[in-house]
N, C-alpha and C positions, 0 to 999 in steps of 0.2 A: 161143142160150140159155145154153150153157156159158160163153161169154165173159162174159156179164152176171153170172152167178153167181160166177165166179172174180174178177171185179173187185170185187164187193160183199164177198166173203170177204177179198180183199187189203186193202180199206179197214178192215174190222172187225179183222183181225189187226194192222194197223199202229196202229190206235187202242188196242188192248190192249197193244201194245209201248210206246206213249207213256205209258199209265197205269202200267205196270210200271216204266218208267224213272223216273217221278215218285216212286213208292214207294221205289225204290232210293236216290234222292237225298234224299228228305225223311223216310224211315222213322224212326220214333221209337226203335227199338231194333235191335240187331245181328241178332237172329233175323228181324225183319221185312225187313231188307235182304237177308239170305241167301235168304229165301223169294221176294222180288222178283227177285233175280238168277236163281233157279231158274225162275220163271215167264217171265222175259225170254228165257232161252235156249230154253224150250219154244215160245214164240211165234216166235222166230227160226227154229226148225225148221219150224213150220207155214208161215211166210212163204216159206221156201225151197221147200218142197214145192208150195205153190200157184204160185210162180213157175215151177217146173219143169213143172207141168201147163199153165200158160198159154203158156209159150214153147216147150214141146215138147223140152226138153233134159234128158238124164239126168244132166248134170253137177251140177245143183242137188240131186238126190237124194243123191249122194255127199257133197256139202258138208254136207247136213243130217245125214247119218250121222256125219261127223267132229265136228260141233258137238254132237251128242247124247252122244258118248263124252267129249268134253272137258268138257261141262257136268256130266255125272254125276261125273266125277273131281273137278271143281272144287267141286261142292256137298258131296261127302263130305269133302274136305280142309277146307273152311271150317267145316263142322259139327264135325269133330274138333278144329279149332283153337278153336272157340267153347266146346266142352265141357272140353277139357283144357289149353288154353293152348299146345300144341305139336301138330305134325302127325305126326311120326315118333317112335317110341320104340323 
């Protein structure tokens, strides 16, 4: 039962990643693209956690943690750049 649920969840998250990538490429404005990038890294974290559960490996959880940290820093940096025009002052 768990195998079936994990496979369905993997397909759903992969579909969400495709839709986020589409919004990232086509997005009409810069804030839409930043939000799509934020959603894409959150979906990547979910995909890695599901893969870790499915394959039984703790390595995927560590990779998800690293992507979460890098995604947060990237989102903050892009938002500051969008608001001010520079990242560091």
